[in-house]
C-alpha positions in Angstrom: 4.4 -9.0 -5.1 1.5 -8.3 -2.9 1.5 -6.0 0.1 -0.7 -3.7 2.1 -1.1 -0.3 0.6 -0.7 2.8 2.6 -2.0 5.8 0.7 -2.2 9.2 2.4 -5.0 11.4 1.1 -4.1 15.0 2.0 -5.6 18.4 1.2 -8.6 19.3 -1.0 -8.9 18.5 -4.7 -5.7 16.5 -4.7 -5.1 13.1 -6.3 -4.6 10.1 -4.1 -0.9 9.8 -3.5 1.5 7.1 -2.4 4.0 9.4 -0.6 5.1 10.0 2.9 4.6 13.7 2.4 2.6 15.5 -0.2 3.2 18.9 -1.7 1.4 20.6 -4.6 4.6 20.2 -6.7 4.9 16.4 -6.1 1.8 14.5 -7.0 2.5 10.8 -7.8 -0.7 8.8 -8.4 0.8 5.4 -7.8 -0.7 3.1 -5.2 1.2 0.0 -6.1 -0.6 -3.4 -6.3 -1.9 -6.2 -4.1 -2.9 -9.7 -4.9 -6.3 -8.8 -3.7 -8.2 -7.7 -0.6 -10.8 -5.6 1.0 -10.4 -1.8 1.2 -10.1 0.2 4.5 -9.8 3.9 5.2 -7.9 4.9 8.3 -8.3 8.4 9.7 -5.2 10.5 10.4 -7.2 12.8 12.7 -10.6 13.0 14.4 -13.4 13.2 11.9 -16.1 15.6 13.2 -18.7 15.1 10.5 -20.0 12.3 8.2 -18.1 12.0 5.0 -18.6 9.8 1.9 -15.7 9.2 -0.4 -16.0 7.5 -3.8 -12.9 5.9 -5.3 -12.0 3.6 -8.2 -10.5 0.2 -7.6 -9.4 -2.6 -9.9 -10.0 -6.3 -9.5 -7.9 -9.2 -10.8 -9.6 -9.3 -14.2 -8.5 -5.7 -14.8 -12.0 -4.3 -14.5 -12.3 -0.9 -12.8 -15.2 -0.4 -10.4 -16.3 2.4 -8.0 -16.3 1.8 -4.3 -17.6 4.0 -1.5 -16.1 4.7 1.9 -18.6 6.2 4.4 -16.8 7.7 7.3 -19.1 8.5 10.2 -18.7 11.6 12.3 -16.9 10.9 15.5 -14.3 8.6 13.8 -11.2 8.7 16.0 -7.6 9.1 14.8 -6.3 5.7 13.7 -9.7 4.1 13.5 -10.3 2.0 10.4 -13.5 2.0 8.3 -14.2 -0.7 5.8 -15.2 0.6 2.3 -18.1 -0.8 0.4 -17.2 -2.5 -2.9 -19.6 -3.1 -5.8 -19.8 -6.9 -5.1 -19.3 -8.5 -1.8 -16.9 -11.0 -3.3 -14.8 -8.3 -5.0 -11.1 -8.1 -4.0 -9.3 -5.0 -4.9 -5.8 -5.4 -6.4 -5.1 -1.7 -6.9 -6.6 1.7 -6.5 -5.9 4.1 -9.4 -5.4 7.8 -8.6 -8.6 9.7 -7.9 -9.6 13.2 -6.8 -10.5 13.9 -3.2 -12.3 17.1 -2.5 -12.6 16.9 1.3 -10.5 18.4 4.0 -9.5 15.3 6.0 -6.6 12.9 5.7 -6.7 9.1 5.5 -4.6 6.1 4.8 -6.0 3.5 2.3 -5.2 -0.1 3.0 -5.8 -3.2 1.0 -5.8 -6.5 2.9 -7.8 -9.4 4.4 -8.7 -10.0 8.0 -9.8 -7.5 10.7 -9.0 -3.8 11.3 -5.6 -3.7 12.9 -4.8 -7.3 11.9 -4.8 -7.2 8.1 -2.8 -9.7 6.1 -2.1 -10.3 2.5 -3.1 -13.4 0.5 -0.2 -15.3 -1.0 0.1 -14.8 -4.8 -0.2 -18.1 -6.6 2.4 -18.9 -9.2 1.3 -21.5 -11.8 3.5 -24.4 -12.8 3.1 -27.1 -15.5 4.8 -30.4 -15.2 5.6 -32.5 -18.3 6.5 -36.2 -17.8 7.6 -38.8 -20.3 7.9 -42.4 -19.1 9.7 -45.2 -20.8 7.9 -48.3 -19.4 9.0 -51.8 -18.8 6.9 -54.7 -20.2 5.0 -55.1 -16.9 3.5 -51.8 -15.8 1.6 -51.0 -12.7 -2.1 -50.5 -13.4 -3.2 -46.9 -13.6 0.4 -45.7 -13.5 -0.4 -42.5 -15.3 -3.1 -41.6 -12.8 -1.0 -42.6 -9.8 1.9 -40.3 -11.0 -0.5 -37.5 -11.6 -2.0 -37.8 -8.1 1.4 -38.0 -6.5 2.6 -34.8 -8.1 -0.7 -33.1 -7.4 -0.4 -34.0 -3.7 3.1 -32.7 -3.6 2.2 -29.3 -5.0 -0.8 -29.1 -2.6 1.6 -29.1 0.3 3.9 -26.3 -0.8 4.3 -23.5 1.8 4.4 -19.8 1.0 7.8 -18.9 -0.4 9.0 -22.5 -0.8 11.1 -22.9 -3.9 10.6 -25.6 -6.5 13.4 -28.2 -6.7 13.6 -30.5 -9.7 14.7 -33.5 -7.7 11.6 -33.2 -5.5 9.3 -33.4 -8.5 11.3 -36.2 -10.0 11.1 -38.2 -6.8 7.4 -37.8 -6.8 7.2 -39.4 -10.2 9.1 -42.5 -9.0 7.8 -42.8 -5.4 4.2 -42.1 -4.3 3.6 -39.1 -2.1 0.8 -39.0 0.4 -1.2 -35.7 0.6 -0.8 -33.9 3.9 2.7 -35.3 4.7 4.1 -31.7 4.8 6.9 -32.7 2.4 8.3 -35.2 4.9 9.2 -38.8 4.1 7.1 -41.1 6.3 8.9 -44.3 5.6 5.8 -45.9 4.1 6.1 -44.6 0.6 6.4 -47.1 -2.2 8.0 -46.9 -5.6 5.8 -47.2 -8.6 6.4 -50.4 -10.6 7.1 -50.5 -14.3 9.2 -47.3 -14.9 12.3 -48.0 -17.0 13.4 -44.3 -17.5 11.9 -40.9 -17.4 12.3 -37.3 -18.4 10.5 -34.4 -16.7 10.3 -30.7 -17.3 8.8 -28.2 -14.8 7.7 -24.8 -16.2 6.7 -21.7 -14.3 7.6 -18.1 -13.6 9.1 -17.8 -17.0 11.6 -20.6 -16.2 12.0 -24.3 -16.8 14.0 -27.0 -15.0 14.7 -30.5 -16.2 17.8 -31.7 -14.3 18.8 -32.5 -10.8 20.2 -29.5 -8.9 18.0 -27.0 -10.8 15.5 -24.9 -8.8 12.9 -22.1 -9.3 12.9 -19.6 -6.5 9.7 -17.9 -5.3 9.2 -14.6 -3.5 8.3 -14.7 0.2 4.7 -13.9 -0.6 4.2 -16.3 -3.5 3.0 -19.9 -3.4 3.4 -22.6 -6.0 0.2 -24.0 -7.6 -0.1 -26.8 -10.1 -1.8 -25.5 -13.2 -1.6 -28.7 -15.2 0.4 -32.0 -15.6 0.9 -34.1 -18.7 2.1 -37.7 -18.2 2.9 -39.8 -21.3 3.8 -43.5 -21.0 5.5 -45.2 -24.0 
């Protein structure tokens, strides 16, 4: 699950802590994880002098890099300063604990957007669809490609948090789906010709479904993405 991280840094020579309050006896270097975003430092109080803070961050590949937050003197309470990451295209997914030797206090936030209006990217969940078609003697030309495109179009229109329903996928094998239809039936869809019977299995999130009524639920910040599809016609 992805979310904005709030990490108060308090007191000198302390590790970065994900706690509402920090005491010398309770140090928990756990900042959680995000799907990926830019890093911002938000001052708890007025910052009177320039300060440079180095911190480690991890990207999606698991690689750890060193970022730098340059806090200018005169930064007001609640003001957010964007940290500099090694590569402009880097997106931090987590910030391991690190030692801060200054006297100020900040929140660390991971997110996309603008200061004060950060948002989290939806976390993609990969699905694979396996289709086996028993065909009639007369089969529509390019049936395999048409089914593949129909299912691809359907997955492209999934909303964040929308669950996978087997019956939806099965219908997209039998009836063409037009991209951008927002999972609505337009009344202009046509059935594919030449399908006698079919079996289908949808695999993702450690689950598989292959019968009407079966579903795979997604978290509210996840979105379904089609990783691959295999269509066999016999």
